[in-house]
C-alpha positions in Angstrom: -76.1 -222.9 43.8 -74.3 -223.8 46.7 -76.2 -224.4 49.5 -75.1 -221.4 51.3 -76.3 -219.4 48.5 -79.6 -220.6 48.8 -80.5 -219.9 52.2 -79.5 -216.7 51.2 -82.2 -215.7 48.7 -84.5 -218.0 50.8 -84.7 -216.0 53.1 -84.0 -212.7 52.0 -87.3 -213.3 49.5 -88.9 -214.6 52.7 -87.9 -211.7 54.6 -89.3 -209.4 51.2 -92.4 -210.8 51.4 -92.8 -211.2 55.3 -93.3 -207.7 55.9 -96.1 -206.9 53.4 -98.3 -209.9 54.6 -97.5 -208.9 57.8 -99.4 -205.3 57.1 -102.1 -206.8 55.7 -103.4 -209.0 58.4 -102.3 -205.9 61.0 -104.7 -204.4 58.3 -107.0 -207.3 58.8 -106.8 -207.4 62.2 -108.0 -203.8 62.7 -110.3 -203.5 60.1 -112.2 -206.6 61.8 -112.5 -204.9 65.6 -113.7 -201.7 63.3 -116.2 -203.3 62.1 -117.3 -205.7 65.2 -117.8 -201.8 66.4 -119.1 -199.7 63.4 -121.3 -202.8 62.9 -123.9 -202.1 66.0 -124.2 -198.7 65.7 -124.9 -198.7 62.0 -127.6 -200.8 61.8 
Protein backbone atom coordinates (compact mmCIF):
# COMPACT_ATOMS: atom_id res chain seq x y z
CA UNK A 1 0.00 0.00 0.00
CA UNK A 2 1.06 3.57 -0.54
CA UNK A 3 2.15 5.79 2.38
CA UNK A 4 -0.97 7.93 1.93
CA UNK A 5 -3.15 4.84 2.25
CA UNK A 6 -1.29 3.76 5.40
CA UNK A 7 -1.80 7.22 6.92
CA UNK A 8 -5.54 7.07 6.22
CA UNK A 9 -5.86 3.58 7.71
CA UNK A 10 -3.80 4.56 10.76
CA UNK A 11 -5.87 7.70 11.33
CA UNK A 12 -9.13 5.76 11.08
CA UNK A 13 -7.85 3.05 13.44
CA UNK A 14 -6.68 5.65 15.95
CA UNK A 15 -10.08 7.36 15.79
CA UNK A 16 -11.92 4.05 16.34
CA UNK A 17 -9.64 3.10 19.23
CA UNK A 18 -9.54 6.56 20.78
CA UNK A 19 -13.24 6.89 21.53
CA UNK A 20 -13.70 3.79 23.76
CA UNK A 21 -10.36 4.45 25.47
CA UNK A 22 -11.38 8.02 26.26
CA UNK A 23 -14.78 6.83 27.52
CA UNK A 24 -13.09 4.25 29.77
CA UNK A 25 -10.70 6.89 31.09
CA UNK A 26 -13.55 9.29 31.90
CA UNK A 27 -15.47 6.45 33.56
CA UNK A 28 -12.41 5.47 35.64
CA UNK A 29 -11.91 9.07 36.80
CA UNK A 30 -15.61 9.41 37.69
CA UNK A 31 -15.52 6.10 39.57
CA UNK A 32 -12.41 7.18 41.46
CA UNK A 33 -14.01 10.47 42.49
CA UNK A 34 -17.19 8.64 43.49
CA UNK A 35 -15.25 6.15 45.61
CA UNK A 36 -13.27 8.94 47.25
CA UNK A 37 -16.53 10.66 48.20
CA UNK A 38 -18.33 7.51 49.40
CA UNK A 39 -15.58 5.64 51.28
CA UNK A 40 -15.32 8.05 54.25
CA UNK A 41 -19.05 7.64 54.93
CA UNK A 42 -19.14 3.89 54.26
CA UNK A 43 -16.49 2.94 56.80
